N, CA, C and O atoms as a GROMACS GRO file, in nm:
protein
  408
    1MET      N    1   0.096  -0.089  -0.029
    1MET     CA    2  -0.012  -0.005  -0.007
    1MET      C    3   0.090   0.143  -0.019
    1MET      O    4   0.110   0.208   0.084
    2GLU      N    5   0.136   0.176  -0.118
    2GLU     CA    6   0.202   0.302  -0.110
    2GLU      C    7   0.119   0.451  -0.145
    2GLU      O    8   0.066   0.454  -0.256
    3THR      N    9   0.110   0.529  -0.090
    3THR     CA   10   0.076   0.665  -0.132
    3THR      C   11   0.176   0.771  -0.168
    3THR      O   12   0.281   0.799  -0.112
    4TYR      N   13   0.109   0.835  -0.298
    4TYR     CA   14   0.248   0.971  -0.357
    4TYR      C   15   0.140   1.056  -0.336
    4TYR      O   16   0.019   1.058  -0.355
    5ILE      N   17   0.251   1.144  -0.278
    5ILE     CA   18   0.210   1.297  -0.222
    5ILE      C   19   0.266   1.386  -0.312
    5ILE      O   20   0.387   1.379  -0.292
    6ASP      N   21   0.238   1.486  -0.422
    6ASP     CA   22   0.302   1.579  -0.469
    6ASP      C   23   0.391   1.667  -0.410
    6ASP      O   24   0.317   1.752  -0.360
    7PRO      N   25   0.517   1.703  -0.384
    7PRO     CA   26   0.565   1.790  -0.290
    7PRO      C   27   0.528   1.948  -0.338
    7PRO      O   28   0.543   2.048  -0.268
    8LYS      N   29   0.465   1.943  -0.504
    8LYS     CA   30   0.466   2.084  -0.498
    8LYS      C   31   0.320   2.161  -0.447
    8LYS      O   32   0.284   2.277  -0.463
    9SER      N   33   0.258   2.062  -0.387
    9SER     CA   34   0.088   2.066  -0.333
    9SER      C   35   0.121   2.125  -0.188
    9SER      O   36   0.068   2.224  -0.137
   10LEU      N   37   0.227   2.035  -0.127
   10LEU     CA   38   0.298   2.069  -0.003
   10LEU      C   39   0.312   2.219  -0.006
   10LEU      O   40   0.246   2.296   0.064
   11MET      N   41   0.437   2.265  -0.125
   11MET     CA   42   0.490   2.379  -0.097
   11MET      C   43   0.358   2.508  -0.093
   11MET      O   44   0.343   2.609  -0.023
   12SER      N   45   0.290   2.457  -0.184
   12SER     CA   46   0.198   2.576  -0.172
   12SER      C   47   0.100   2.602  -0.063
   12SER      O   48   0.026   2.700  -0.058
   13GLN      N   49   0.107   2.482   0.045
   13GLN     CA   50   0.049   2.502   0.182
   13GLN      C   51   0.143   2.560   0.279
   13GLN      O   52   0.102   2.611   0.383
   14ALA      N   53   0.316   2.552   0.235
   14ALA     CA   54   0.403   2.632   0.314
   14ALA      C   55   0.348   2.784   0.384
   14ALA      O   56   0.316   2.860   0.293
   15PRO      N   57   0.330   2.839   0.504
   15PRO     CA   58   0.326   2.936   0.532
   15PRO      C   59   0.425   3.060   0.499
   15PRO      O   60   0.545   3.037   0.510
   16LEU      N   61   0.382   3.193   0.459
   16LEU     CA   62   0.486   3.266   0.422
   16LEU      C   63   0.584   3.309   0.572
   16LEU      O   64   0.589   3.255   0.683
   17GLY      N   65   0.635   3.397   0.529
   17GLY     CA   66   0.716   3.514   0.670
   17GLY      C   67   0.841   3.538   0.673
   17GLY      O   68   0.902   3.489   0.578
   18SER      N   69   0.921   3.613   0.768
   18SER     CA   70   1.050   3.615   0.763
   18SER      C   71   1.086   3.506   0.826
   18SER      O   72   1.020   3.450   0.914
   19PRO      N   73   1.232   3.459   0.766
   19PRO     CA   74   1.317   3.350   0.836
   19PRO      C   75   1.315   3.312   0.987
   19PRO      O   76   1.338   3.200   1.030
   20SER      N   77   1.281   3.443   1.075
   20SER     CA   78   1.317   3.402   1.205
   20SER      C   79   1.170   3.381   1.246
   20SER      O   80   1.153   3.325   1.355
   21GLN      N   81   1.059   3.417   1.174
   21GLN     CA   82   0.930   3.391   1.265
   21GLN      C   83   0.888   3.194   1.260
   21GLN      O   84   0.896   3.139   1.150
   22PRO      N   85   0.853   3.118   1.373
   22PRO     CA   86   0.783   3.000   1.420
   22PRO      C   87   0.747   2.907   1.280
   22PRO      O   88   0.776   2.789   1.259
   23GLY      N   89   0.665   3.013   1.184
   23GLY     CA   90   0.573   2.924   1.127
   23GLY      C   91   0.612   2.944   1.007
   23GLY      O   92   0.535   2.905   0.920
   24ASN      N   93   0.758   3.018   0.959
   24ASN     CA   94   0.832   3.035   0.823
   24ASN      C   95   0.871   2.879   0.788
   24ASN      O   96   0.908   2.805   0.880
   25LYS      N   97   0.862   2.835   0.664
   25LYS     CA   98   0.917   2.685   0.639
   25LYS      C   99   1.089   2.703   0.658
   25LYS      O  100   1.157   2.602   0.674
   26ASN      N  101   1.149   2.831   0.656
   26ASN     CA  102   1.285   2.842   0.678
   26ASN      C  103   1.304   2.846   0.787
   26ASN      O  104   1.414   2.795   0.811
   27SER      N  105   1.236   2.893   0.909
   27SER     CA  106   1.267   2.893   1.056
   27SER      C  107   1.361   2.792   1.072
   27SER      O  108   1.360   2.697   0.995
   28PRO      N  109   1.450   2.800   1.173
   28PRO     CA  110   1.524   2.648   1.202
   28PRO      C  111   1.457   2.554   1.318
   28PRO      O  112   1.510   2.450   1.355
   29GLU      N  113   1.307   2.617   1.384
   29GLU     CA  114   1.242   2.502   1.409
   29GLU      C  115   1.194   2.393   1.312
   29GLU      O  116   1.201   2.272   1.335
   30ASN      N  117   1.136   2.458   1.184
   30ASN     CA  118   1.075   2.425   1.080
   30ASN      C  119   1.193   2.318   1.028
   30ASN      O  120   1.172   2.197   1.026
   31MET      N  121   1.298   2.368   0.992
   31MET     CA  122   1.378   2.295   0.952
   31MET      C  123   1.426   2.147   1.004
   31MET      O  124   1.416   2.041   0.943
   32ARG      N  125   1.482   2.170   1.138
   32ARG     CA  126   1.505   2.031   1.234
   32ARG      C  127   1.367   1.952   1.206
   32ARG      O  128   1.378   1.833   1.176
   33LYS      N  129   1.239   2.006   1.214
   33LYS     CA  130   1.123   1.895   1.242
   33LYS      C  131   1.103   1.859   1.107
   33LYS      O  132   1.041   1.753   1.101
   34VAL      N  133   1.136   1.917   0.970
   34VAL     CA  134   1.127   1.830   0.848
   34VAL      C  135   1.253   1.749   0.821
   34VAL      O  136   1.254   1.661   0.735
   35CYS      N  137   1.365   1.781   0.901
   35CYS     CA  138   1.481   1.666   0.884
   35CYS      C  139   1.457   1.596   0.919
   35CYS      O  140   1.475   1.500   0.844
   36GLN      N  141   1.394   1.563   1.057
   36GLN     CA  142   1.340   1.488   1.147
   36GLN      C  143   1.240   1.366   1.075
   36GLN      O  144   1.257   1.245   1.063
   37GLN      N  145   1.122   1.464   1.031
   37GLN     CA  146   1.029   1.355   0.927
   37GLN      C  147   1.123   1.261   0.814
   37GLN      O  148   1.109   1.141   0.790
   38PHE      N  149   1.221   1.355   0.753
   38PHE     CA  150   1.278   1.289   0.666
   38PHE      C  151   1.371   1.179   0.716
   38PHE      O  152   1.379   1.067   0.666
   39GLU      N  153   1.422   1.213   0.794
   39GLU     CA  154   1.519   1.054   0.902
   39GLU      C  155   1.363   0.939   0.932
   39GLU      O  156   1.379   0.817   0.932
   40ALA      N  157   1.227   1.001   0.954
   40ALA     CA  158   1.148   0.930   0.996
   40ALA      C  159   1.105   0.793   0.884
   40ALA      O  160   1.070   0.676   0.898
   41ILE      N  161   1.127   0.872   0.787
   41ILE     CA  162   1.062   0.807   0.639
   41ILE      C  163   1.197   0.721   0.570
   41ILE      O  164   1.182   0.630   0.490
   42PHE      N  165   1.305   0.762   0.611
   42PHE     CA  166   1.410   0.678   0.578
   42PHE      C  167   1.403   0.555   0.676
   42PHE      O  168   1.410   0.441   0.631
   43ILE      N  169   1.389   0.579   0.813
   43ILE     CA  170   1.439   0.430   0.902
   43ILE      C  171   1.287   0.369   0.849
   43ILE      O  172   1.291   0.255   0.803
   44GLN      N  173   1.176   0.427   0.852
   44GLN     CA  174   1.044   0.353   0.809
   44GLN      C  175   1.067   0.271   0.671
   44GLN      O  176   0.980   0.185   0.660
   45THR      N  177   1.152   0.271   0.571
   45THR     CA  178   1.177   0.256   0.471
   45THR      C  179   1.288   0.112   0.476
   45THR      O  180   1.271   0.008   0.412
   46LEU      N  181   1.396   0.141   0.566
   46LEU     CA  182   1.459   0.067   0.637
   46LEU      C  183   1.401  -0.061   0.687
   46LEU      O  184   1.421  -0.178   0.655
   47PHE      N  185   1.324  -0.003   0.777
   47PHE     CA  186   1.239  -0.125   0.859
   47PHE      C  187   1.132  -0.242   0.719
   47PHE      O  188   1.105  -0.361   0.730
   48LYS      N  189   1.096  -0.142   0.599
   48LYS     CA  190   1.009  -0.231   0.568
   48LYS      C  191   1.111  -0.320   0.475
   48LYS      O  192   1.071  -0.432   0.442
   49GLY      N  193   1.232  -0.279   0.434
   49GLY     CA  194   1.332  -0.355   0.376
   49GLY      C  195   1.372  -0.485   0.412
   49GLY      O  196   1.368  -0.593   0.353
   50MET      N  197   1.428  -0.434   0.572
   50MET     CA  198   1.423  -0.550   0.669
   50MET      C  199   1.329  -0.672   0.655
   50MET      O  200   1.348  -0.792   0.635
   51ARG      N  201   1.215  -0.590   0.674
   51ARG     CA  202   1.104  -0.702   0.692
   51ARG      C  203   1.089  -0.781   0.572
   51ARG      O  204   1.052  -0.898   0.576
   52ALA      N  205   1.124  -0.699   0.432
   52ALA     CA  206   1.067  -0.811   0.340
   52ALA      C  207   1.192  -0.946   0.317
   52ALA      O  208   1.176  -1.045   0.244
   53THR      N  209   1.298  -0.920   0.388
   53THR     CA  210   1.438  -1.054   0.385
   53THR      C  211   1.356  -1.146   0.472
   53THR      O  212   1.388  -1.265   0.466
   54VAL      N  213   1.249  -1.113   0.558
   54VAL     CA  214   1.186  -1.209   0.660
   54VAL      C  215   1.074  -1.343   0.522
   54VAL      O  216   1.001  -1.318   0.427
   55PRO      N  217   1.113  -1.451   0.577
   55PRO     CA  218   1.021  -1.502   0.504
   55PRO      C  219   0.867  -1.537   0.623
   55PRO      O  220   0.830  -1.526   0.740
   56ASP      N  221   0.811  -1.598   0.451
   56ASP     CA  222   0.653  -1.580   0.538
   56ASP      C  223   0.635  -1.704   0.576
   56ASP      O  224   0.696  -1.798   0.525
   57GLY      N  225   0.547  -1.717   0.675
   57GLY     CA  226   0.562  -1.872   0.758
   57GLY      C  227   0.518  -1.802   0.917
   57GLY      O  228   0.481  -1.690   0.953
   58GLY      N  229   0.540  -1.912   0.977
   58GLY     CA  230   0.516  -1.875   1.144
   58GLY      C  231   0.337  -1.909   1.178
   58GLY      O  232   0.240  -1.938   1.109
   59LEU      N  233   0.362  -1.887   1.310
   59LEU     CA  234   0.216  -1.934   1.412
   59LEU      C  235   0.096  -1.853   1.328
   59LEU      O  236  -0.004  -1.919   1.303
   60LEU      N  237   0.099  -1.742   1.291
   60LEU     CA  238  -0.017  -1.666   1.238
   60LEU      C  239  -0.028  -1.642   1.095
   60LEU      O  240   0.083  -1.645   1.043
   61GLU      N  241  -0.114  -1.622   1.018
   61GLU     CA  242  -0.165  -1.610   0.880
   61GLU      C  243  -0.064  -1.451   0.855
   61GLU      O  244  -0.015  -1.385   0.948
   62LYS      N  245  -0.055  -1.427   0.747
   62LYS     CA  246  -0.034  -1.293   0.727
   62LYS      C  247  -0.152  -1.263   0.608
   62LYS      O  248  -0.155  -1.316   0.497
   63ASP      N  249  -0.252  -1.160   0.664
   63ASP     CA  250  -0.356  -1.084   0.597
   63ASP      C  251  -0.326  -0.922   0.566
   63ASP      O  252  -0.229  -0.880   0.631
   64ILE      N  253  -0.377  -0.846   0.498
   64ILE     CA  254  -0.416  -0.735   0.467
   64ILE      C  255  -0.395  -0.621   0.576
   64ILE      O  256  -0.332  -0.515   0.569
   65SER      N  257  -0.480  -0.687   0.693
   65SER     CA  258  -0.467  -0.600   0.849
   65SER      C  259  -0.395  -0.645   0.872
   65SER      O  260  -0.342  -0.548   0.927
   66SER      N  261  -0.334  -0.712   0.883
   66SER     CA  262  -0.175  -0.773   0.982
   66SER      C  263  -0.058  -0.632   0.916
   66SER      O  264   0.015  -0.555   0.978
   67GLU      N  265  -0.084  -0.647   0.771
   67GLU     CA  266   0.017  -0.567   0.678
   67GLU      C  267  -0.046  -0.422   0.730
   67GLU      O  268   0.019  -0.335   0.789
   68ILE      N  269  -0.143  -0.417   0.706
   68ILE     CA  270  -0.174  -0.249   0.782
   68ILE      C  271  -0.127  -0.208   0.911
   68ILE      O  272  -0.071  -0.102   0.937
   69PHE      N  273  -0.160  -0.315   1.003
   69PHE     CA  274  -0.125  -0.272   1.124
   69PHE      C  275   0.036  -0.262   1.162
   69PHE      O  276   0.070  -0.168   1.233
   70GLN      N  277   0.136  -0.358   1.116
   70GLN     CA  278   0.272  -0.372   1.070
   70GLN      C  279   0.325  -0.208   1.019
   70GLN      O  280   0.401  -0.126   1.072
   71GLU      N  281   0.251  -0.207   0.902
   71GLU     CA  282   0.290  -0.042   0.849
   71GLU      C  283   0.288   0.064   0.966
   71GLU      O  284   0.390   0.106   1.022
   72MET      N  285   0.158   0.103   0.997
   72MET     CA  286   0.156   0.180   1.119
   72MET      C  287   0.190   0.157   1.244
   72MET      O  288   0.121   0.204   1.334
   73MET      N  289   0.288   0.092   1.267
   73MET     CA  290   0.352   0.031   1.400
   73MET      C  291   0.521   0.086   1.360
   73MET      O  292   0.600   0.151   1.429
   74ASP      N  293   0.534   0.034   1.230
   74ASP     CA  294   0.711   0.083   1.200
   74ASP      C  295   0.657   0.248   1.178
   74ASP      O  296   0.695   0.337   1.254
   75GLN      N  297   0.592   0.266   1.097
   75GLN     CA  298   0.590   0.429   1.068
   75GLN      C  299   0.591   0.517   1.228
   75GLN      O  300   0.663   0.617   1.237
   76GLU      N  301   0.523   0.480   1.329
   76GLU     CA  302   0.508   0.531   1.472
   76GLU      C  303   0.650   0.468   1.524
   76GLU      O  304   0.718   0.546   1.590
   77VAL      N  305   0.687   0.381   1.511
   77VAL     CA  306   0.802   0.390   1.576
   77VAL      C  307   0.948   0.443   1.521
   77VAL      O  308   1.033   0.476   1.604
   78ALA      N  309   0.974   0.450   1.384
   78ALA     CA  310   1.008   0.570   1.318
   78ALA      C  311   1.057   0.698   1.306
   78ALA      O  312   1.157   0.760   1.270
   79ARG      N  313   0.889   0.717   1.371
   79ARG     CA  314   0.897   0.879   1.433
   79ARG      C  315   0.952   0.869   1.540
   79ARG      O  316   1.062   0.924   1.546
   80MET      N  317   0.917   0.818   1.630
   80MET     CA  318   0.947   0.820   1.781
   80MET      C  319   1.116   0.821   1.749
   80MET      O  320   1.201   0.902   1.785
   81GLN      N  321   1.128   0.692   1.664
   81GLN     CA  322   1.330   0.702   1.692
   81GLN      C  323   1.368   0.826   1.628
   81GLN      O  324   1.464   0.877   1.686
   82SER      N  325   1.319   0.908   1.504
   82SER     CA  326   1.380   1.009   1.479
   82SER      C  327   1.377   1.128   1.592
   82SER      O  328   1.481   1.184   1.629
   83GLN      N  329   1.214   1.170   1.657
   83GLN     CA  330   1.225   1.241   1.753
   83GLN      C  331   1.336   1.249   1.859
   83GLN      O  332   1.372   1.358   1.904
   84SER      N  333   1.394   1.123   1.901
   84SER     CA  334   1.461   1.097   1.987
   84SER      C  335   1.617   1.114   1.973
   84SER      O  336   1.676   1.222   1.969
   85GLN      N  337   1.673   0.985   1.965
   85GLN     CA  338   1.774   0.977   1.889
   85GLN      C  339   1.812   0.986   1.750
   85GLN      O  340   1.925   1.019   1.715
   86GLY      N  341   1.745   0.966   1.694
   86GLY     CA  342   1.735   0.935   1.571
   86GLY      C  343   1.872   0.833   1.500
   86GLY      O  344   1.922   0.744   1.568
   87VAL      N  345   1.905   0.854   1.399
   87VAL     CA  346   2.036   0.780   1.372
   87VAL      C  347   2.108   0.859   1.311
   87VAL      O  348   2.161   0.800   1.217
   88GLY      N  349   2.143   0.986   1.317
   88GLY     CA  350   2.191   1.120   1.251
   88GLY      C  351   2.192   1.132   1.153
   88GLY      O  352   2.301   1.166   1.106
   89ILE      N  353   2.090   1.117   1.067
   89ILE     CA  354   2.071   1.129   0.933
   89ILE      C  355   2.008   1.289   0.935
   89ILE      O  356   2.049   1.367   0.849
   90ALA      N  357   1.927   1.324   1.015
   90ALA     CA  358   1.849   1.487   1.018
   90ALA      C  359   1.925   1.575   1.072
   90ALA      O  360   1.924   1.690   1.028
   91ASP      N  361   2.025   1.530   1.203
   91ASP     CA  362   2.161   1.620   1.227
   91ASP      C  363   2.247   1.675   1.111
   91ASP      O  364   2.277   1.793   1.096
   92ALA      N  365   2.282   1.574   1.033
   92ALA     CA  366   2.372   1.573   0.921
   92ALA      C  367   2.317   1.712   0.817
   92ALA      O  368   2.373   1.815   0.777
   93LEU      N  369   2.141   1.637   0.795
   93LEU     CA  370   2.088   1.750   0.675
   93LEU      C  371   2.050   1.881   0.715
   93LEU      O  372   2.041   1.977   0.638
   94TYR      N  373   2.020   1.882   0.888
   94TYR     CA  374   1.966   1.988   0.947
   94TYR      C  375   2.134   2.103   0.924
   94TYR      O  376   2.127   2.224   0.900
   95ARG      N  377   2.251   2.035   0.939
   95ARG     CA  378   2.313   2.127   0.969
   95ARG      C  379   2.384   2.168   0.824
   95ARG      O  380   2.458   2.261   0.792
   96GLN      N  381   2.325   2.052   0.751
   96GLN     CA  382   2.379   2.098   0.553
   96GLN      C  383   2.299   2.215   0.495
   96GLN      O  384   2.325   2.289   0.400
   97LEU      N  385   2.195   2.210   0.576
   97LEU     CA  386   2.030   2.317   0.530
   97LEU      C  387   2.077   2.419   0.585
   97LEU      O  388   2.045   2.519   0.521
   98GLN      N  389   2.158   2.449   0.702
   98GLN     CA  390   2.191   2.596   0.768
   98GLN      C  391   2.322   2.623   0.692
   98GLN      O  392   2.359   2.732   0.737
   99LYS      N  393   2.394   2.590   0.621
   99LYS     CA  394   2.492   2.630   0.555
   99LYS      C  395   2.456   2.662   0.421
   99LYS      O  396   2.531   2.725   0.346
  100ASN      N  397   2.305   2.607   0.378
  100ASN     CA  398   2.305   2.678   0.253
  100ASN      C  399   2.144   2.685   0.278
  100ASN      O  400   2.070   2.589   0.256
  101PRO      N  401   2.099   2.810   0.326
  101PRO     CA  402   1.962   2.864   0.303
  101PRO      C  403   1.890   2.917   0.159
  101PRO      O  404   1.941   3.002   0.086
  102ARG      N  405   1.780   2.858   0.138
  102ARG     CA  406   1.718   2.921   0.039
  102ARG      C  407   1.632   3.038   0.046
  102ARG      O  408   1.582   3.084  -0.056
   0.00000   0.00000   0.00000
């Protein structure tokens, strides 16, 4: 179950203002949050790739509801991981974006 979101539609929803305002997309708080969201997506993709290597079978049958539950759980664990310690991608991306603001 994959969902495609057009990035252009998200950019049109971004609030405008000066970079120092918290509501601006270029504010440090928002840039940090976006970097953490990117890291969460990366971690979730890692989980999905690792889960694909595990052979099917076991005690319980795999159906659509268990797949949806597993995806939702992976998404939440990835989000929590990126907001706490993370794997370092968000910090590196944030530092890079701070050097080259647009």
